[in-house]
MARKOLLO-138869 format. One line per 2 residues: number of its first residue (from 1); their letters; for each residue x, y, z of C-alpha. Coordinates in nm, 3 decimals, m for minus. Example, Ala and Ser with C-alpha at 12.3 -4.5 7.8 and 13.67 -1.06 7.14 Angstrom:
1> AS> 1.230,m0.450,0.780  1.367,m0.106,0.714 .
***
This chain:
1> MK> m7.402,m11.459,m8.085  m7.439,m11.097,m7.971 .
3> YI> m7.760,m10.904,m8.022  m7.907,m10.564,m7.946 .
5> KM> m8.271,m10.478,m7.896  m8.413,m10.149,m8.019 .
7> QG> m8.757,m9.997,m8.057  m8.931,m9.713,m8.232 .
9> AG> m9.259,m9.601,m8.072  m9.277,m9.941,m7.905 .
11> ND> m9.229,m10.134,m8.232  m8.937,m10.351,m8.114 .
13> YV> m8.690,m10.579,m8.288  m8.386,m10.787,m8.200 .
15> FF> m8.092,m10.686,m8.423  m7.791,m10.894,m8.525 .
17> DC> m7.483,m10.721,m8.670  m7.381,m10.948,m8.958 .
19> IE> m7.128,m10.702,m9.102  m6.831,m10.799,m8.887 .
21> NK> m6.981,m11.115,m8.739  m7.054,m11.421,m8.951 .
23> FD> m7.346,m11.613,m8.806  m7.456,m11.958,m8.917 .
25> FN> m7.827,m11.976,m8.845  m8.163,m11.993,m9.018 .
27> PE> m8.345,m11.663,m8.949  m8.685,m11.806,m9.045 .
29> RL> m8.652,m12.063,m8.768  m8.473,m11.843,m8.516 .
31> SP> m8.709,m11.544,m8.528  m9.010,m11.718,m8.363 .
33> LV> m8.787,m11.835,m8.078  m8.625,m11.497,m8.020 .
35> SD> m8.949,m11.303,m8.067  m9.157,m11.506,m7.822 .
37> RS> m9.242,m11.276,m7.531  m9.284,m11.563,m7.284 .
39> SG> m8.986,m11.787,m7.355  m8.763,m11.571,m7.577 .
41> IG> m8.617,m11.221,m7.571  m8.949,m11.081,m7.691 .
43> AD> m8.991,m10.870,m8.004  m9.199,m10.806,m8.315 .
45> GI> m8.928,m10.986,m8.514  m8.556,m10.992,m8.586 .
47> IL> m8.347,m10.774,m8.817  m8.011,m10.868,m8.965 .
49> IK> m7.777,m10.578,m9.049  m7.565,m10.682,m9.347 .
51> NS> m7.321,m10.540,m9.601  m7.465,m10.380,m9.914 .
53> NK> m7.332,m10.302,m10.260  m7.595,m10.030,m10.307 .
55> AD> m7.599,m9.849,m9.973  m7.419,m9.821,m9.638 .
57> CF> m7.588,m10.139,m9.517  m7.872,m10.382,m9.587 .
59> MD> m8.169,m10.445,m9.356  m8.305,m10.802,m9.364 .
61> IY> m8.631,m10.834,m9.167  m8.809,m11.143,m9.033 .
63> NA> m9.145,m11.119,m8.862  m9.226,m11.287,m8.533 .
65> DG> m9.363,m11.590,m8.718  m9.045,m11.626,m8.927 .
67> SR> m9.187,m11.482,m9.250  m8.971,m11.230,m9.434 .
69> AR> m9.077,m10.864,m9.456  m8.990,m10.614,m9.727 .
71> MC> m8.980,m10.291,m9.528  m9.019,m10.149,m9.177 .
73> GN> m9.027,m9.774,m9.114  m8.931,m9.804,m8.748 .
75> GV> m8.679,m10.081,m8.808  m8.493,m9.884,m9.075 .
77> RC> m8.457,m9.587,m8.839  m8.321,m9.816,m8.568 .
79> VA> m8.073,m9.966,m8.815  m7.957,m9.616,m8.912 .
81> QY> m7.913,m9.516,m8.548  m7.702,m9.825,m8.475 .
83> YQ> m7.500,m9.800,m8.797  m7.417,m9.434,m8.743 .
85> QT> m7.289,m9.477,m8.389  m7.103,m9.800,m8.471 .
87> YM> m6.954,m9.737,m8.816  m7.014,m9.376,m8.932 .
89> PN> m7.029,m9.146,m8.627  m6.993,m8.827,m8.833 .
91> AK> m7.255,m8.915,m9.092  m7.576,m8.714,m9.104 .
93> VI> m7.748,m8.946,m9.352  m7.737,m9.327,m9.357 .
95> DV> m7.847,m9.511,m9.671  m8.013,m9.843,m9.588 .
97> ET> m8.093,m10.099,m9.857  m8.421,m10.287,m9.809 .
99> LS> m8.622,m10.527,m10.022  m8.829,m10.220,m10.112 .
101> GV> m8.531,m10.017,m10.229  m8.271,m9.790,m10.069 .
103> KK> m8.404,m9.563,m9.793  m8.225,m9.245,m9.688 .
105> VK> m8.237,m9.189,m9.313  m8.148,m8.844,m9.182 .
107> IL> m8.019,m8.854,m8.823  m8.148,m8.545,m8.643 .
109> SN> m8.003,m8.637,m8.302  m7.834,m8.942,m8.148 .
111> DG> m7.700,m8.965,m7.792  m7.611,m9.335,m7.816 .
113> IK> m7.933,m9.448,m7.649  m8.206,m9.238,m7.808 .
115> AI> m8.216,m9.092,m8.156  m8.459,m8.890,m8.363 .
117> SS> m8.450,m8.954,m8.735  m8.643,m8.901,m9.056 .
119> VS> m8.664,m9.151,m9.339  m8.770,m9.078,m9.694 .
121> MG> m9.039,m9.332,m9.771  m9.054,m9.248,m10.141 .
123> NI> m9.335,m9.152,m10.374  m9.661,m9.310,m10.257 .
125> LN> m9.918,m9.379,m10.527  m10.291,m9.333,m10.476 .
127> PQ> m10.463,m9.598,m10.263  m10.740,m9.823,m10.395 .
129> KF> m11.080,m9.804,m10.232  m11.267,m10.128,m10.164 .
131> DA> m11.622,m10.196,m10.049  m11.652,m10.558,m9.938 .
133> YF> m11.879,m10.781,m9.734  m11.745,m10.909,m9.398 .
135> DC> m11.900,m11.206,m9.224  m11.799,m11.081,m8.879 .
137> LN> m11.983,m10.753,m8.940  m12.278,m10.912,m9.114 .
139> GR> m12.245,m10.627,m9.360  m12.019,m10.427,m9.588 .
141> ME> m11.720,m10.211,m9.499  m11.504,m9.966,m9.694 .
143> YY> m11.125,m9.972,m9.665  m10.824,m9.852,m9.859 .
145> LI> m10.540,m10.067,m9.990  m10.205,m9.891,m10.037 .
147> NV> m9.844,m9.988,m10.113  m9.580,m9.807,m9.905 .
149> GN> m9.305,m10.064,m9.961  m9.538,m10.325,m9.815 .
151> IH> m9.916,m10.352,m9.847  m10.153,m10.193,m9.594 .
153> AV> m10.530,m10.197,m9.554  m10.644,m9.878,m9.383 .
155> CF> m10.986,m9.887,m9.215  m11.160,m9.585,m9.062 .
157> AN> m11.286,m9.722,m8.732  m11.517,m9.452,m8.596 .
159> EL> m11.817,m9.686,m8.611  m11.636,m10.018,m8.570 .
161> VQ> m11.648,m10.221,m8.248  m11.295,m10.291,m8.124 .
163> EK> m11.382,m10.650,m8.037  m11.428,m10.709,m8.411 .
165> FS> m11.081,m10.586,m8.509  m10.905,m10.924,m8.502 .
167> HI> m11.191,m11.085,m8.697  m11.176,m10.810,m8.960 .
169> VD> m10.799,m10.865,m8.987  m10.851,m11.237,m9.046 .
171> EL> m11.104,m11.169,m9.323  m10.882,m10.904,m9.485 .
173> QH> m10.591,m11.147,m9.486  m10.813,m11.405,m9.654 .
175> KH> m10.926,m11.152,m9.916  m10.568,m11.044,m9.995 .
177> NN> m10.359,m11.364,m9.990  m10.231,m11.316,m9.633 .
179> NV> m10.021,m11.023,m9.753  m10.160,m10.713,m9.580 .
181> NV> m10.090,m10.514,m9.268  m10.408,m10.362,m9.123 .
183> EF> m10.466,m10.025,m8.955  m10.777,m9.907,m8.771 .
185> VK> m10.787,m9.526,m8.761  m11.002,m9.294,m8.553 .
187> EE> m10.997,m8.918,m8.501  m11.048,m8.837,m8.135 .
189> NK> m11.017,m8.490,m7.978  m10.839,m8.368,m8.293 .
191> MI> m10.586,m8.650,m8.261  m10.539,m8.931,m8.515 .
193> KA> m10.529,m9.252,m8.315  m10.447,m9.589,m8.468 .
195> RV> m10.407,m9.956,m8.390  m10.208,m10.180,m8.620 .
197> FE> m10.200,m10.553,m8.693  m9.884,m10.649,m8.883 .
199> RG> m9.861,m10.949,m9.112  m9.657,m11.216,m8.937 .
201> SG> m9.640,m11.036,m8.602  m10.000,m10.968,m8.493 .
203> ET> m10.093,m10.647,m8.314  m9.789,m10.425,m8.254 .
205> LA> m9.750,m10.102,m8.056  m9.669,m9.897,m8.366 .
207> CG> m9.580,m9.925,m8.734  m9.380,m9.678,m8.943 .
209> TG> m9.506,m9.794,m9.280  m9.853,m9.807,m9.126 .
211> AT> m9.829,m9.442,m9.019  m9.719,m9.354,m9.372 .
213> AI> m10.011,m9.547,m9.520  m10.260,m9.375,m9.291 .
215> VR> m10.144,m9.022,m9.374  m10.131,m9.092,m9.747 .
217> VI> m10.488,m9.229,m9.736  m10.609,m8.921,m9.544 .
219> NY> m10.424,m8.705,m9.797  m10.604,m8.885,m10.079 .
221> VN> m10.951,m8.890,m9.922  m10.936,m8.519,m9.836 .
223> ND> m10.785,m8.435,m10.176  m10.514,m8.234,m9.997 .
225> LT> m10.213,m8.094,m10.179  m9.986,m8.164,m9.880 .
227> SD> m10.035,m8.329,m9.540  m9.862,m8.321,m9.200 .
229> YD> m10.001,m8.548,m8.927  m9.895,m8.701,m8.598 .
231> IC> m10.027,m9.057,m8.572  m10.077,m9.173,m8.213 .
233> FP> m10.020,m9.545,m8.164  m10.039,m9.728,m7.829 .
235> GG> m9.657,m9.728,m7.814  m9.589,m9.369,m7.919 .
237> TL> m9.634,m9.102,m8.183  m9.493,m9.087,m8.536 .
239> NV> m9.504,m8.791,m8.772  m9.559,m8.819,m9.147 .
241> KI> m9.537,m8.539,m9.400  m9.661,m8.569,m9.759 .
243> DE> m9.543,m8.309,m10.011  m9.718,m8.190,m10.328 .
245> YK> m9.547,m8.466,m10.528  m9.679,m8.734,m10.287 .
247> NA> m9.337,m8.807,m10.141  m9.357,m8.915,m9.777 .
249> VL> m9.118,m8.851,m9.488  m9.154,m9.044,m9.161 .
251> TG> m9.005,m8.897,m8.841  m8.984,m9.043,m8.492 .
253> ES> m8.775,m9.153,m8.200  m8.580,m9.477,m8.176 .
255> ML> m8.412,m9.620,m7.870  m8.163,m9.889,m7.767 .
257> TC> m8.332,m10.091,m7.492  m8.087,m10.372,m7.415 .
259> FG> m7.813,m10.597,m7.551  m7.691,m10.946,m7.475 .
261> EI> m7.573,m11.276,m7.619  m7.740,m11.595,m7.740 .
263> NL> m7.554,m11.927,m7.736  m7.657,m12.083,m8.066 .
265> SN> m7.488,m12.413,m7.978  m7.796,m12.480,m7.768 .
267> YN> m8.016,m12.439,m8.075  m7.875,m12.667,m8.344 .
269> YF> m8.223,m12.683,m8.497  m8.187,m12.323,m8.603 .
271> KR> m7.859,m12.367,m8.788  m7.871,m12.365,m9.169 .
***
């Protein structure tokens, strides 16, 4: 079974082209094996590229722990890069169906290895502000919950100790039915820096939906009409623009890092 590995701002996935290739495997079981950075290929999860009746293709995402995800801002840009160069080389826009709807990805450049693209993330509603008690802090903390195709909890971390981040994540997951991605945001030297902990994958080097969530929360807190921010993650920088109607556009680089082949006959456990 052939695969390719791609990343956007360090947020990396192993991709399987299921359009022309029919694979017989259980993605929930295979993803933890493939994603393991010690014994597998190493990734934040796997993505299956499939046929779609609503768009050019369908993106099916599985986190590193095998759980299914609804949307990935970096993953969808990687899918669009691959689909354009493989199936629609003259296309400027690739429509990708996700569990959170069809996303339009505009390809700004693509040399076969690296691409720069923008994806319309849709209209983002106002976040909800929470003020809750956290055992690990021995006190209360404010955070914002927002839906950008998946659920994010955005925490402003200027006064938070980094060693507490993983404990805060655990408590936020408990408070919200293990269904949130968590961002810690800090403004430093006029730069917006962030760390992200994704549901099912742990801390990752970047997150496209997370960047979108952060900018929309800043837009809301500052009561801005529009917003345009670069969000600096450990793996790279992503840009998010919010217009006056609260529509978000995510822009960044994606890159093909390697490709290879897995012999599934050695992994009968992972077959359906």
